[in-house]
N, C-alpha and C positions, 0 to 999 in steps of 0.2 A: 486537449483531450476532447473527443467527440461526445455529444450529448447521449448517444446510445450506450456507450461504454460507461459513462457516469451513472446512468440509470441502472445498468446491470450491477455496478459496484455497490450502489446504495441498497440494492435488493438482497445482497449477500448477508445472511444472518451474522451478526457480530462485527461487520465491517465498520459501520458508523455508530459511534457511541458518543453520547452527549449528556450533559447535566441540564436539567430543566431549571427555569428561573426559580430561585429560592432554594435549590438543592445544592449540596456541596459539589465542587468540581471533582473530576476523576483524577485519581493519583496515578500518573503514568510511569513513575518510578519513585523510589523513596524520597519524600519531601518535595516532589515536583507535581503540581496540579495543573489541569487544563479543563476548560469547559467542553472541549471536543477532542476525541481520540479516534484515529483511523487505524484499525487493526489490519495491517496488510497481510498478516499470516492467514487470515480467515478466507482469503480467495484461493489458497493452495488446493482446496478441495473441488475447485471449479476449473477444470483444465481449459475450457473455452475462454473464460474470462481471463485466466492467468496468461493465456497466449496473446490475447488482445492487449493486456497491460504490458507484457514483455515487448510486443511489437512497438507500442507507443514509446516506451522507455528507450528501446534500441534506436529509434529515430531521433530522440533527443540526444543520445550519446554519439551520434554519427560523427566521425572525424576524430574521435579520441583514441589514443593508443592504449590506455589502461582503464580498467573498470574495477572498482572495489565496492564492497558492501559491508556494513557493520555486522558484527556477529549475532546480533539479536534478531535478525530477520532479513537483513540485506544481502547476505552471501548467496542464498539461492537465486535471488534476482540478478545478481552480478553474473552468476554462471549462465542463467538463461539469456541474458542480454548478450553476453560474449558469444554464445552459440548462434545468435542471429547474424 
């Protein structure tokens, strides 16, 4: 991923979530905690960034015959990647 895209992602409100030293970790699903959580759904409101992410993911998937996404947020990305 290029540095410019990474900077755009980090600037999206709600994309990067983290617990500070001494704070409790983030519960990412019941009973599962992490100090860092990336909310990939938060970029759906930013078409330019979503397009760049889709382009990068499509390049990573080049040569594959099937693309799937998990139901909690991956399905829209699978559709966008398959359209590339």
